[in-house]
C-alpha positions in Angstrom: -261.4 -77.5 5.0 -264.1 -75.2 3.4 -266.1 -73.4 5.1 -270.0 -73.4 4.7 -270.6 -69.8 5.3 -274.9 -70.7 4.8 -274.8 -73.2 7.7 -273.1 -69.8 10.1 -275.8 -68.1 8.7 -278.5 -70.1 10.0 -276.9 -71.1 12.8 -276.2 -67.4 14.1 -279.7 -66.3 13.5 -281.4 -69.5 15.2 -278.8 -68.1 18.0 -280.8 -64.4 18.2 -284.2 -65.1 17.5 -284.3 -65.9 14.0 -284.6 -63.6 11.4 -287.2 -61.9 12.3 -285.7 -60.9 15.2 -283.4 -58.6 13.5 -284.1 -54.9 12.3 -281.2 -54.5 10.8 -277.5 -56.2 9.8 -274.6 -54.4 8.9 -271.2 -55.7 8.5 -267.5 -54.5 8.8 -264.0 -56.2 8.1 -264.4 -59.3 10.7 -267.9 -58.6 12.3 -271.3 -59.5 11.0 -273.4 -56.2 13.3 -276.8 -57.5 14.4 -279.6 -55.2 15.6 -282.5 -56.8 17.6 -285.8 -56.4 18.9 -285.7 -58.9 22.0 -281.7 -58.5 23.1 -282.1 -61.0 25.7 -282.4 -64.0 23.3 -278.8 -64.0 22.5 -276.3 -66.3 24.8 -272.8 -65.3 24.5 -271.2 -68.9 25.6 -274.0 -70.8 23.0 -273.3 -68.1 19.7 -269.2 -68.7 20.6 -270.0 -72.4 20.1 -270.7 -72.3 16.8 -268.8 -73.4 13.9 -267.3 -70.8 12.2 -267.8 -67.9 14.7 -264.3 -66.4 16.7 -266.6 -64.7 19.1 -269.9 -62.3 20.3 -270.1 -59.1 21.8 -273.0 -56.1 22.8 -271.5 -53.0 21.5 -273.0 -49.5 21.4 -276.5 -51.5 21.3 -275.6 -54.0 18.3 -274.6 -57.3 18.9 -271.5 -58.4 17.1 -270.7 -61.6 15.7 -267.0 -61.9 15.2 -266.5 -64.3 11.7 -263.2 -63.0 10.3 -262.3 -62.2 6.8 -265.3 -64.6 5.1 -268.0 -62.3 6.6 -269.1 -60.6 4.0 -270.3 -64.2 2.5 -272.1 -65.4 5.9 -273.4 -61.4 5.8 -275.3 -62.5 2.3 -276.5 -65.4 3.2 -278.3 -64.2 6.2 -279.2 -61.6 3.8 -280.6 -64.6 1.6 -282.0 -65.6 4.6 -284.8 -62.6 4.9 -282.5 -60.4 6.8 -282.7 -56.4 6.4 -279.0 -55.2 5.5 -277.2 -52.4 5.1 -273.8 -54.0 3.4 -270.4 -53.0 4.3 -269.5 -50.4 6.5 -266.2 -48.9 8.2 -265.1 -50.6 11.2 -264.8 -47.7 12.9 -268.0 -45.8 12.3 -270.7 -44.8 15.1 -273.2 -46.8 16.0 -275.7 -44.7 15.2 -276.9 -44.4 19.0 -277.7 -41.0 20.8 -275.4 -40.6 23.5 -275.6 -37.9 25.9 -272.7 -34.8 25.9 -270.2 -35.8 28.5 -266.4 -35.5 28.6 -266.6 -39.2 27.8 -269.0 -39.0 24.9 -267.0 -35.7 23.5 -263.4 -37.7 23.6 -265.3 -40.8 21.9 -266.4 -38.2 19.2 -263.5 -36.5 18.6 -261.3 -39.7 18.5 -263.4 -41.4 16.2 -263.3 -37.9 13.7 -259.4 -38.1 14.1 -258.9 -41.8 13.4 -261.7 -42.1 10.2 -260.5 -39.3 9.0 -256.5 -40.8 9.2 -257.8 -43.8 8.0 -259.3 -42.6 4.6 -255.7 -41.2 4.1 -253.6 -43.8 4.7 -253.9 -45.4 1.1 -252.2 -41.7 -0.1 -249.2 -41.7 2.9 -249.1 -45.4 1.8 -248.6 -45.1 -1.9 -246.1 -42.1 -1.6 -244.3 -43.3 1.0 -243.7 -46.6 -1.1 -242.4 -45.2 -3.8 -239.7 -43.3 -2.0 -239.0 -46.8 -0.7 -238.4 -48.4 -4.1 -236.3 -45.2 -4.7 -234.0 -46.2 -1.7 -233.8 -50.1 -2.4 -232.6 -49.4 -6.1 -230.8 -46.7 -5.3 -226.8 -46.1 -4.1 -226.9 -46.8 -0.9 -228.8 -50.6 -1.5 -229.1 -52.5 -4.8 -227.1 -49.7 -6.9 -229.2 -49.4 -10.1 -230.2 -46.1 -10.2 -227.8 -43.0 -9.3 -229.2 -40.2 -6.8 -228.9 -37.6 -9.9 -230.8 -39.8 -12.4 -234.4 -38.8 -13.8 -236.2 -42.2 -12.7 -234.3 -41.9 -8.9 -235.6 -38.0 -8.7 -239.0 -39.2 -10.0 -239.6 -41.8 -7.3 -237.7 -40.3 -4.4 -239.1 -37.0 -4.9 -241.3 -36.1 -7.5 -244.2 -38.7 -6.2 -243.6 -38.8 -3.0 -244.1 -35.1 -2.1 -247.5 -35.5 -4.3 -248.7 -37.5 -1.3 -246.9 -35.4 1.2 -246.5 -31.7 0.2 -250.5 -31.7 -0.3 -251.5 -33.5 2.5 -253.5 -30.1 4.2 -255.5 -30.8 0.5 -256.4 -34.2 1.4 -257.0 -33.7 4.9 -259.6 -31.4 4.1 -261.4 -33.6 1.8 -261.3 -36.6 4.3 -262.4 -34.6 7.2 -265.1 -32.6 5.3 -266.7 -36.2 4.4 -266.5 -37.7 8.4 -268.3 -34.4 9.4 -270.5 -33.6 6.8 -269.7 -30.5 5.4 -268.3 -29.1 1.7 -265.2 -31.4 0.8 -264.1 -28.7 -2.0 -264.3 -26.0 0.7 -262.2 -28.8 3.4 -259.9 -29.0 0.0 -259.5 -25.5 -0.9 -259.1 -24.3 2.9 -256.0 -26.8 3.0 -255.1 -25.2 -0.4 -255.0 -22.3 1.5 -252.2 -23.0 4.1 -250.2 -24.4 1.1 -250.5 -22.1 -1.6 -247.7 -21.0 -3.8 -247.5 -16.7 -2.7 -247.9 -18.0 0.9 -245.0 -20.5 0.6 -242.6 -18.0 -1.1 -243.0 -15.6 1.8 -242.3 -18.8 4.3 -239.0 -19.6 2.8 -238.4 -15.6 2.0 -238.3 -15.4 6.2 -235.1 -17.2 6.5 -233.1 -14.5 4.9 -235.8 -11.1 5.9 -236.0 -12.0 9.5 -239.7 -11.9 8.9 -242.0 -14.1 10.9 -245.4 -12.8 9.9 -247.5 -11.5 7.3 -250.9 -10.0 7.5 -254.4 -11.6 6.5 -256.8 -8.4 5.0 -253.9 -6.4 6.0 -254.8 -6.1 9.5 -254.4 -9.8 11.2 -250.9 -10.6 11.7 -250.5 -14.7 10.8 -247.0 -16.5 11.7 -245.0 -17.9 8.5 -245.1 -21.6 9.2 -244.5 -24.1 6.2 -247.5 -26.0 6.4 -247.1 -28.9 4.4 -247.4 -32.4 5.1 -248.2 -31.8 8.6 -252.1 -32.9 10.1 -253.0 -31.1 13.1 -253.9 -27.6 11.0 -256.3 -29.3 9.2 -257.4 -31.4 11.5 -258.1 -28.4 14.4 -259.9 -26.2 11.3 -262.1 -28.6 9.7 -264.5 -28.6 12.9 -265.0 -25.1 13.0 -265.6 -24.8 8.8 -268.2 -27.1 9.7 -269.9 -24.8 12.1 -268.7 -21.8 9.8 -270.7 -23.2 7.0 -273.7 -24.1 8.8 -274.2 -20.7 10.3 -273.8 -19.0 7.0 -276.5 -21.9 5.5 -279.2 -20.6 7.9 -278.7 -16.8 7.3 -278.1 -16.6 3.6 -281.0 -16.8 1.5 -281.1 -20.1 -0.7 -281.5 -17.9 -3.7 -277.9 -16.2 -2.9 -276.4 -19.4 -1.5 -274.5 -20.7 -4.3 -272.2 -18.1 -4.4 -272.2 -16.5 -1.0 -271.9 -19.4 1.2 -268.5 -20.5 0.2 -267.1 -17.1 -0.2 -268.4 -16.0 3.3 -267.4 -19.5 5.0 -263.9 -18.9 3.0 -263.7 -15.4 4.1 -264.3 -16.4 7.7 -262.1 -19.5 7.8 -259.3 -18.1 6.0 -258.0 -15.5 8.8 -259.1 -17.9 11.4 -257.2 -21.1 9.9 -254.0 -18.9 9.7 -253.5 -16.4 12.5 -255.2 -18.8 14.8 -255.8 -22.7 14.5 -252.7 -23.6 11.7 -250.5 -22.2 14.1 -252.0 -23.7 17.5 -251.9 -26.9 15.6 -248.1 -26.8 14.2 -247.0 -25.7 17.9 -249.4 -29.2 19.0 -247.3 -31.3 16.0 -244.2 -30.3 17.5 -244.3 -31.3 21.1 -246.3 -34.3 19.5 -243.3 -35.1 17.4 -240.4 -34.9 20.1 -242.5 -36.7 22.9 -242.9 -39.5 19.7 -239.4 -38.9 19.0 -238.0 -38.9 22.1 -240.0 -42.3 23.1 -238.4 -43.9 20.2 -234.6 -42.4 19.9 -233.9 -41.2 23.6 -232.1 -44.8 24.3 -231.5 -46.7 27.4 -235.0 -47.8 29.7 -237.4 -45.2 28.4 -237.3 -46.3 24.6 -236.7 -50.1 25.8 -239.8 -49.9 28.3 -242.0 -47.8 25.3 -241.5 -50.5 22.5 -241.4 -53.5 25.0 -244.6 -52.6 26.5 -246.3 -51.2 23.3 -245.8 -54.3 21.6 -246.2 -57.0 24.5 -249.9 -55.1 25.0 -250.8 -53.6 21.5 -253.8 -55.9 20.5 -255.3 -55.3 23.9 -254.6 -51.9 23.2 -257.0 -52.7 19.7 -259.9 -54.2 21.6 -260.4 -51.0 23.8 -259.7 -48.8 20.8 -256.9 -46.9 22.7 -254.4 -47.9 19.7 -256.6 -45.3 17.0 -254.7 -42.3 19.9 -251.2 -44.2 19.4 -251.8 -44.5 15.8 -252.6 -41.1 15.2 -249.5 -39.7 16.9 -247.6 -42.4 14.8 -249.1 -40.7 11.6 -248.1 -36.9 13.2 -244.6 -38.1 13.6 -243.9 -40.2 10.2 -245.5 -36.9 8.5 -243.5 -34.6 10.9 -239.8 -36.0 10.8 -240.0 -38.8 8.2 -240.2 -41.6 10.1 -241.3 -43.3 13.4 -239.3 -45.7 15.8 -241.5 -46.1 18.1 -245.5 -46.5 18.1 -245.6 -47.9 14.2 -242.3 -50.3 15.0 -244.2 -51.7 18.1 -247.7 -52.2 16.4 -246.1 -53.8 13.9 -243.8 -56.4 15.9 -247.3 -57.6 17.6 -248.3 -58.3 14.7 -246.2 -60.6 14.0 -246.5 -62.0 17.4 -250.4 -62.6 16.9 -249.6 -64.3 13.8 -246.9 -66.7 15.3 -249.4 -67.6 18.2 -252.0 -68.7 16.1 -249.2 -70.9 14.0 -248.3 -72.3 17.0 -251.4 -73.5 17.4 -251.5 -74.9 14.6 -248.5 -76.6 15.1 -249.6 -78.2 18.2 -253.2 -79.3 17.9 -254.3 -82.0 16.3 -257.9 -82.2 15.0 -258.1 -81.6 11.3 -260.5 -78.8 11.4 -259.5 -76.7 14.4 -256.0 -77.3 12.9 -256.6 -75.8 10.0 -258.6 -73.0 11.4 -255.4 -71.9 13.5 -253.2 -72.3 10.2 -256.1 -70.0 8.6 -256.0 -67.7 11.5 -252.2 -67.2 11.1 -252.6 -66.7 7.2 -255.1 -63.9 7.4 -253.1 -61.7 9.8 -249.9 -62.5 7.5 -251.6 -62.2 3.8 -254.7 -60.1 4.9 -253.2 -58.5 7.9 -255.9 -59.0 10.0 -255.4 -60.0 13.3 -258.7 -60.5 15.2 -259.4 -63.8 13.6 -256.0 -65.2 15.4 -256.9 -63.0 18.8 -260.2 -64.0 18.5 -260.4 -67.4 17.7 -257.2 -68.7 18.8 -256.4 -66.6 21.8 -259.5 -66.3 24.0 -260.4 -69.4 23.0 -257.2 -70.9 24.5 -256.3 -68.1 26.9 -252.8 -70.0 27.7 -252.3 -69.1 24.1 -252.6 -64.8 24.8 -249.1 -65.3 26.9 -247.0 -66.9 24.0 -248.6 -63.6 22.2 -247.4 -61.0 24.7 -244.4 -62.7 25.4 -243.6 -62.9 21.4 -244.1 -58.8 21.2 -242.0 -58.0 24.0 -239.1 -60.0 22.8 -239.2 -58.3 19.4 -240.5 -54.8 20.8 -236.9 -55.7 23.0 -235.1 -56.2 20.0 -235.9 -53.5 18.3 -235.6 -51.4 20.8 -232.2 -52.3 21.5 -231.0 -52.1 17.7 -233.2 -48.9 17.0 -235.9 -50.5 14.2 -236.9 -47.3 12.5 -240.0 -47.3 10.1 -240.6 -45.1 7.2 -243.6 -46.3 5.6 -247.5 -46.3 7.0 -250.6 -48.8 5.8 -249.5 -52.0 5.3 -251.1 -54.1 8.3 -249.8 -57.7 6.6 -246.3 -59.0 5.8 -245.7 -56.2 3.6 -245.3 -53.8 6.5 -241.5 -54.5 6.4 -241.2 -52.6 3.7 -241.2 -49.9 6.1 -237.9 -50.6 7.2 -236.2 -50.3 3.3 -235.7 -46.6 3.8 -233.3 -46.6 7.3 -230.9 -48.8 4.8 -229.9 -52.2 4.9 -229.1 -52.6 8.7 -232.6 -51.4 9.5 -234.4 -53.4 7.0 -232.5 -56.8 8.3 -233.2 -55.8 12.2 -236.6 -54.9 11.3 -236.8 -58.2 9.5 -235.3 -59.7 12.6 -236.9 -58.3 15.3 -240.1 -58.9 13.3 -239.3 -62.6 12.7 -238.0 -63.3 16.3 -241.9 -62.0 17.8 -243.9 -64.5 15.3 -241.1 -67.5 16.4 -241.1 -67.0 20.1 -245.0 -66.9 20.2 -245.6 -69.5 17.7 -243.2 -71.5 20.5 -244.3 -70.8 23.5 -247.7 -71.4 22.4 -246.8 -74.4 21.5 -245.0 -75.6 24.2 -246.8 -73.7 27.1 -250.1 -72.3 25.6 -253.2 -75.4 26.0 -254.2 -77.0 29.5 -253.2 -81.1 29.5 -257.5 -80.8 29.6 -257.9 -79.2 25.8 -254.9 -81.0 24.5 -256.9 -84.4 25.8 -260.1 -83.1 24.1 -258.4 -82.6 20.9 -256.4 -85.8 20.7 -259.7 -87.2 21.6 -260.8 -85.4 18.9 -259.0 -86.4 16.1 -259.4 -89.7 16.8 -262.8 -89.5 16.5 
């Protein structure tokens, strides 16, 4: 059934007091975000009844109406109806409201900085890793099309892969600077300092010479660490660069700022990063990597409980924003060791369970519009990689279905834990996410697909048989007849 986006916009605006009550509108991936003059007007229950609306909630002073993937079209229709708008925004952007500085708000700001910076680099991570995945798929261990010593294998497996991963501190400098509002070229330059050829030559020679440090400015000792493909050294250094650059802009006259602001900023940041923050970040990265490796590879009850719990509860973590912490840990783990057997695997399996929940509802319900909506929710995840439509449009409308999602995720997580499924590629949130298992070999790919497929099928079956009350099924049958 075709979705009438104009009608959705009209009904939503009517429910929130009309276009005149909306001071500003934006939208993210699935939500129409409205700033309202009179915040007492909207009735959540009435808004949720609007055909085409999946949910509604207040967040950070904004009224957020959950629409799904067609939200840009609903937004355009709202603009045509007289609403003032600012277009598309990042799903994780702050709402712009000023909050008192507390431990909670400081943690929120740090989390936003971390998650938004890492999200900007996902295309690089995914692109580089997919080239290596293709090499593994075509290499001797699987299809046998390319030999391991061939030029084309080396091009895909090493050359393009290293172009993304080796220079990651440089990319992080750009991404972090953009989030912090400081100089992006200086951020990239600082990343370059950590992996400059001269420094890396000293690092590589350290194994033979026994040296552990080098000198910055001839007097300050800096540890000889390999910072290529690292995350935390730059994430720790960039907020300090922001403060230093602001200070330099403040004290250096405008007529001299073009030259001396960047020079003085880098003169301060080079020893601060090389001698203090980068080594600290390296130590923290190792600790995170060892922790994540332990969760995914310890075996026994530790691995089983970790994967089962995360896969079962992942979507609820997404709702609270806590998944961002786990994703950041997973990214650090992949960049540190090249793979992850816990968080990223569990999150991917949880998505299959969410899509399966909506597909089970599609099979059970009879009313044409509702049936079509459930199929759309499932396909929006399988193809588009978005779980919110299924979560809000199915799970929170038919709350018993949430149990199917949790159970499906837990079952898939258990299979992944018992077979040590490992992912090597980050980024794809739709069905293409299974390509992350390719680099682990045929058995890893097969068990990854089995765990994901089982999560989908189990969630669909449980939703079909136990996801609805008798009253809900009776209402659905009556609506289908009507």
